[in-house]
C-alpha positions in Angstrom: -33.3 25.2 1.7 -29.6 24.4 1.1 -27.1 26.8 -0.3 -23.6 26.4 -1.6 -22.2 27.9 1.6 -24.0 25.3 3.7 -22.1 22.4 2.0 -19.2 21.2 4.1 -15.8 21.3 2.4 -14.7 18.1 0.7 -12.3 15.9 2.7 -9.0 15.4 1.0 -7.8 11.8 0.9 -4.3 11.3 2.2 -1.7 11.3 -0.5 0.9 8.5 -0.6 4.6 9.1 -0.3 6.7 7.1 -2.8 9.9 5.5 -1.6 12.6 3.6 -3.4 10.8 0.3 -4.3 13.9 -1.8 -4.0 14.4 -0.6 -0.4 10.7 -1.0 0.4 10.6 -4.6 -0.9 13.8 -5.5 0.9 12.4 -4.2 4.1 9.1 -6.1 3.6 11.0 -9.3 3.0 13.3 -8.8 6.0 10.3 -8.3 8.2 8.5 -11.4 6.9 5.6 -9.4 5.4 6.7 -10.6 1.9 8.8 -13.6 0.9 11.6 -14.0 -1.6 10.6 -17.7 -2.1 8.7 -18.4 -5.3 5.5 -20.3 -4.7 4.7 -18.9 -1.3 1.5 -17.0 -0.9 3.2 -13.8 0.0 6.0 -14.1 -2.7 7.2 -10.5 -3.4 7.1 -11.2 -7.2 3.3 -11.3 -7.0 3.0 -7.8 -5.5 3.5 -4.3 -6.7 4.4 -1.4 -4.5 1.6 1.2 -4.4 3.0 3.9 -2.1 3.4 4.6 1.6 0.6 6.0 3.7 1.3 7.2 7.3 4.5 5.1 7.3 2.8 1.9 6.1 4.0 0.5 2.7 1.1 -0.6 0.5 1.4 -3.6 -1.8 -1.2 -4.9 -4.2 -1.4 -8.4 -5.6 -0.8 -8.3 -9.4 -3.6 -10.7 -10.2 -6.3 -10.2 -7.5 -5.7 -6.5 -7.0 -6.2 -7.0 -3.3 -3.9 -5.1 -0.9 -1.6 -7.1 1.4 -2.7 -6.5 4.9 -0.4 -4.1 6.9 1.6 -5.5 9.7 0.1 -4.9 13.1 
């Protein structure tokens, strides 16, 4: 028999930090993660900044809604 006190507490998802998007995009372009050249696959104009988790900036493609892989 299960009781309420037997249920483990819910795990909280990590919350993102929100940085200045202009600075975040500039950093991603300088590192080569994103490009400032229209027509390239990783063109910054195709992505939106979603927040920063554990120091990793998250970008999501505006059409596919897929996240850009983080740099290793």
